[in-house]
C-alpha positions in Angstrom: 1.5 1.4 -10.2 1.6 -1.2 -7.5 3.9 -0.8 -4.4 5.8 -3.6 -2.6 3.7 -5.9 -0.8 0.5 -4.7 -2.2 -2.1 -8.0 -2.5 -4.6 -7.9 -5.4 -7.4 -10.8 -5.0 -8.6 -12.9 -7.6 -10.8 -11.3 -10.0 -9.8 -7.8 -8.8 -9.2 -5.0 -11.5 -6.7 -2.4 -10.8 -6.5 0.3 -13.7 -5.0 4.0 -14.0 -4.2 3.8 -10.2 -1.4 4.2 -7.6 -1.4 1.7 -4.8 1.0 2.2 -1.9 2.9 -0.4 -0.2 0.9 -2.8 1.9 -2.5 -2.2 0.3 -5.0 -5.0 0.0 -7.2 -5.2 -2.8 -9.8 -8.2 -2.0 -11.3 -10.5 -4.6 -13.5 -8.9 -7.2 -12.9 -5.3 -6.1 -12.4 -2.4 -8.9 -10.0 0.3 -8.4 -10.0 2.7 -11.2 -8.3 6.3 -11.3 -7.7 6.3 -7.5 -4.8 6.6 -5.1 -4.6 3.9 -2.4 -2.4 4.9 0.7 -0.4 2.5 2.7 -1.9 -0.2 4.5 -5.6 0.3 3.5 -7.8 -2.5 2.7 -10.5 -2.5 -0.2 -13.1 -5.1 0.8 -14.5 -7.8 -1.7 -16.4 -6.4 -4.6 -16.0 -2.8 -3.6 -15.7 -0.2 -6.2 -13.2 2.6 -5.8 -13.1 5.6 -8.2 -15.9 4.7 -10.6 -19.5 5.9 -11.5 -21.5 7.2 -8.4 -23.8 4.9 -6.6 -26.2 4.9 -3.7 -23.9 3.5 -1.2 -21.0 5.9 -2.1 -19.1 7.4 0.8 -19.7 10.8 -0.3 -20.4 12.4 -3.7 -18.5 15.7 -4.7 -20.2 17.7 -7.1 -17.9 18.7 -9.8 -15.6 15.6 -8.7 -12.0 15.6 -9.0 -10.7 13.0 -11.5 -9.5 10.5 -8.9 -10.6 8.8 -5.6 -8.5 8.5 -2.4 -8.4 6.0 0.4 -6.3 7.1 3.2 -3.7 5.1 5.1 -5.1 2.3 7.2 -8.8 3.0 6.0 -11.0 -0.2 5.4 -13.6 0.1 2.6 -16.4 -2.4 3.3 -17.4 -5.1 1.1 -19.4 -4.0 -2.1 -19.1 -0.3 -1.1 -18.9 2.5 -3.8 -16.3 5.5 -3.6 -17.0 7.6 -6.5 -14.2 9.5 -8.4 -13.7 12.7 -6.2 -14.7 10.6 -3.0 -12.3 10.2 -0.2 -12.2 7.5 2.5 -10.3 9.2 5.7 -8.1 7.6 7.9 -9.4 5.6 10.8 -9.6 7.3 14.2 -6.8 5.5 16.2 -8.7 5.5 19.4 -12.0 3.8 17.7 -9.8 1.7 15.7 -8.5 -0.1 19.2 -12.1 -0.7 20.1 -12.4 -2.7 16.7 -14.7 -0.3 14.9 -13.7 2.4 12.2 -14.7 5.9 11.6 -15.5 6.8 7.8 
């Protein structure tokens, strides 16, 4: 399900997921079995909710069947968030300085 104002870039794949309004999924990204909250950004060629990888934000033993990206969070290009992984919301004070807490 895609909410209003969602952007899906060229070659991106969204499968079995819920994407809330204003989210951006950049070129070549894969979103599978995930919930993306409002205004989050999935960078180019990032993978959300698929197999575990060495660049995963965190891996959860006995992982839940979905991945989650919080409102306003940014997933870097080519980053992997496995099923059961969670990308937390950015810290507002840190965001104003131009960097993000993940």
